[in-house]
N, C-alpha and C positions, 0 to 999 in steps of 0.2 A: 406026513407033514403036509398041510394045506398049501397048494400052489399059490404063488403071488399073482394077483391080477394086475392089469396095466394101471389101475388106479391106486395101487398100494405102493408105498415107499418104505424100504427097510430102515431101521435106525441108522443114523449117520454118525460117523466119527470124524475127528478133524484135528487141525493144527491152527494155532493163532500166531500171526506174524506181526512184527513191528517194522514198518518201512517208513523212514524219514519222519518219525514221530506219529505216524498213523497206524492204528492197529486193525487187523482184519482176520477173521477166522475163515478157514476153508474146510468145508465138510463134504465128504464123498461117501457114496454107498459102495465104492470099490476099495477094499483094503489095500490092494496093490498100488493104487494111486496115492493113498495116504502115505504109504511107506516111501514111495518115490518123492513126495513132497517133503516128508520129514528129512530125507537125506539131502535133497537139493537146497532146502531153506534152513538147515540146522542152525546156522549162526544167527538167523533172524527170528527164531522162535521167542515167544514171550509168554509170561503168565499174566500180563495185564489184561483187563477187560477189553473185548473187541468193540470197536466203534462201527465196524462194517462186517458184513457176512456174505460169504459166497457158498452156494450150494451146488454141488456137481452131481448130475444125474446121468445114468446110462441112456443112450438113445434106444428107442424100440427097434430100429433097424440100422445098425452101425454101417457107416460107409468108409471105404478105405481112405487113409490120409493121402493128400497129394504129395508128389515128389518135392515140390518147392513150396515153402511156407512163406506167407507174408502177413503183416499186421493190417487187418482191414480197418477202414475208417468207422468210428462209432457214430451212428446216425440217430438223431432224435426221433422219437416215436410219438404218436398221438397220445395225449394225456400226460406227457412228461416221461423222463427216462431216456435210455439209449438202448439200441440193439446193435450187437456185434455179431456178424455172421460170416463163417468160413465155409469151405467146401464140405466139411464133415462135422460141423458143430454150429450151435446158435446160442447166444447168451443175451439175456435181458437184464439191464442194470436199472434199478429203481431211481427215481429223482433224488438228487443230492448224494448219490453213490453210496447209500447206506446198506444196500443188499443187491445181490445178483443171483440169478439162476443160470447155470451152464448145463446144456445138454450136449454131451460129447464124450469122447474117450481120450485118455492120455493126458500128458502134462501141457501140451501146447495151448489148448483152449483155456486152461487155468492161468497160465502165464499171460496170455493175451488179455484176459479180463482183469487180472491184477494190474497190469500196466495201464489199461484204460482207466480203471478206478483210481489208481495212484495219480495219474495225470489230472483227473478231475479234482481230486483232493488238493493237489498243489495249485490248480487253477483257482480254487476257492480261497486260497491263501495269497493269491497274486503271483504264484510261482510257475515253474515249468519242469517238465521231465525231458531231459536232453540226451540225445545219442552222442556220447563222448567218453572221455577218460578224465577222471578227477584224481589229483594227487594231493597229499597233505603233508605239511611240515610245520612244526611248532604251532599247531592249531590253525594254520592258514592253508587254504586250498586254492588250487588253480584248475580250471576246467578248460579242456581243449576239445573242440568239436570239428566235425568234418565228415565227408563221405567215406565209404569203405575204401581202404587203401591209403588213407591220408597219413597213417602212422600212429593211430591212437593206441592200438594194442602193443605196438613196438615200444612206444614211449612208456607205457605202463610196465612192460617187462624190464626195460632199462632202469626205471625208477625203483621197482621192487628189487632188482639185482644190486642196486646201490644201497639197499637197506631202508628205502622209503616206504611209506604206506600208500597203497593204491586204494582209494575209496571205492572205485568201480571203474571198469573199462568198457562198459556198454551203455547203461542208462544212469544218468546223474540227476538226482532230485535237487532242485534249487528253489529257494523261496526267500522273500524279504522278511526282515525283522527290524526291531526298533533302531539298531545301530548298523545296519547294512544288510548283507545277504548271507545265507547259509547254503552249504552243499552237503549232501549225504550220499552214502553208498547204497546200492540196491543189490539184490541177490543174483542178478543175471550175469552169467559168465563169471568174471572176477569181481568180487564185491565184499565189503565188510560193513557191519552195522555201526558205523561211526559217522560223525559229521564234523564240520569245521567252518570257520569264517571264510566265505568266498571272497578272494581278493582279485582274481584275474580270470577273464574269459578270453579265449583266443583260438587261433587256427594253427595248423602245422605245415611245415615244409621240410624238404630234404636238402642236405648239402654235406660236404665233407668236413665242415667245421660247424660247431653248434653256436648259436647266437640268439639274442633276444631283440626283436624288432617292434617298437611301438607302432601301432596302426590305429586308424580312426574307427569309431564305433560303427560307422556305416558299412565299412568293409566286413566287419565281423557279423553284423546283423544279417547280411545276405546269406551267410553260411548257417548261422544259428537258426534262422527261420525254417530252413530246409531240413534241419536235424532236430527239431523239437516236436514232440508228439502232440497232435491236435486232440484236445480234450473232448471235442465233439465236432462232427463235420457239418457245421452250420456257420452262418454269418457271425453269430455271437461267439462261437468257438474261435474263429479266425481273428476277430477283434481282440479277444483276450490274448491270443498268442502274440499279436503284434504289440499290444500295449505292455505286456509283461516283459517281452524281449527289449523294448525300448527303455523301460525302467531299469532293467538289469544292467544293460550296457551303459546307462547313464550313472550307475552307482558303483562300478568297479573299473579296474584298469583293463584296457583292451590291448592285445599284443599278438604277435606272430612268433612262434618258436620255430626257428629253422635249426634242424639238429642232425647230427651224424649218429650212426648206429654204434655208439660207444658210450663210455661213462661220462663224457663231456656234456651230454644232454642233461643228465641228472644234476651235474654240477651247476649248470647255468640256471636251471629252475630253482634249485635249492638256494642259491645266492639271492635270487630275486625274491623268493618268499621270505627269506630272513630279513630283508629290508622293507617288506610290504607293510603298509599301515593297517591296523585293525580299527 
């Protein structure tokens, strides 16, 4: 068999995903990576045509992955598009997020590029990709955001334990529509391919008794802006982030959920969502 030169690329296989109404195919020359993605994103697979494409290539000289991973800022490049670069991978995303080429190994570079591309897709709709937990009841969703340790995963576990649907407990896709805002689950950590009308955006606090506290949009905005993914590290990207956050908080209820680590947390949220206006 003739040896493959550095200019040759073997046939790629892949998987197509549906994320918050956006479809993207991921193709890799590594069968092991495809198998990993098929397992990790099984619930989000689709047979619909892909609107965007990601191609994953092996690096010529692999570098060891760092002990600590972080999501780098997507930076604009000359001629349009974005570059996302980590210690052991590099990715170039074409203008309008229709295609990307990732050179690296493992799942992390693919996850990173998908998050950046999804954030860009939501930005084009006027929406955001937010680090938080979103729960759903009767077609209504509440989104809670905050730093690590704020209680997002704990609230998600309590809600699931009470029989509720957790859309996602890591990254929540939100975008405006004619009658308000929508929230959708994503495949990272806990997540399901469902969406609902977004009624509430808030923050979390701990106490021995669970309760709902109305708060002003300005208080929530400070936390939301720190926990929304920047679609690109530029003045335009920051303007979009602030504008979308302002419109979101002007269109939904804002609140603080102070909760105990028991079933009362789910009871308070459920009661509030049952009375929320669509």
